[in-house]
TORKOLLUM-477516 format. One record per residue (C-alpha): x, y, z; residue in one letter. Coordinates in steps of 0.25 Angstrom, whole numbers, plus 5000, padded with zeros to 4 digits. Example, Ala and Ser with C-alpha at 12.3 -4.5 7.8 and 13.67 -1.06 7.14 Angstrom:
<rs>
504949825031A
505549965029S
</rs>
This chain:
<rs>
506950274825M
506050364833G
504750374839D
503750314829S
502650294839F
502550434844G
502850394858E
504250454860G
504950584862E
505150694851S
506550654850S
506150524844E
505650584831L
505650584820P
505650434818V
506850394808H
507650284803T
508950254810V
510150174804T
511050104814V
512450064810D
512849914813P
513249884827F
513449764836Y
512549724847M
512549624858G
511549514857R
511349524873Y
511249634883E
512549674890I
512649594903T
512949644916N
514249564916Q
514649614902Q
514449754907Y
515249724919C
516349674911D
516349814903Y
516349894916L
517549814922N
518349834909S
517949984909A
518349994923L
519649934922G
519950024910Q
519550144918G
518350174909L
517350184919I
517150234933V
516050194944V
515550304952T
514450284963S
514150144956G
513950204942R
514950174930V
515450294922Y
516350314911K
517750354918A
518050494917G
516650544915S
516250564929G
514750524929T
514550574915S
514550434908Y
513750334916F
513850184912Y
513050104922C
512650084936D
513249984945T
512449914957S
512950024966T
512250134958S
511050054953S
510349934959S
509949904945S
511349884940S
511949744941Q
513349794940I
514149794953A
515449874955Y
516349844967N
517349964965G
518249884955S
517349784947T
516049774941F
515249654943S
513749604940V
512949594952R
512049464956T
510649484959K
509549424968G
510149344980V
509049284988S
508749164996R
508149084985T
508949144973K
510349164971G
510949284965A
510749304950R
511949344942S
511649474934M
512949454925V
512049414912N
510949514914D
510949634905P
511749764910M
510749874914V
510850024917W
511950054907V
511950194901T
512250224887W
513750254890Y
513850124898G
513350044886A
514250124876V
515450094885A
515149954885Y
514949944870C
516250004868N
516949904878W
516149784871R
516549824857S
518049834862A
517949694869Q
517449634855E
518449704847G
517449804841R
517649944839Q
517050034850V
515950124846C
515850234856Y
516850344860D
516650344875L
517250484876A
516150544867T
515150434867W
515050434852D
514950314844C
515750304831D
</rs>
């Protein structure tokens, strides 16, 4: 690990070996629909709040930003109507119909949003969660 080509920052030195413990990884990117499922579950449990179209950890003010919705970023394919998250459709024109974005990869997710999703997904699959969302430490 590190900058073996001499093109990076000083913080990328020295080049060194890193060992990573085993972990589970999905075969495919997380889709917009999968992330919406998480957001709706988290919203129902009071774990997140939406402020000005941005999703945050509940009780954190604007400290722990998870993701944008289409209200706060035109790049987001996640819509929020005040009570439910859904996936937008894209590109309605005379010659082409709307294209569903449900199976497209979720974009513009922060590290905090990815961690919260991973914990939720682990719990859904009956696995032990890794991150403590109060401290953001991983066991």
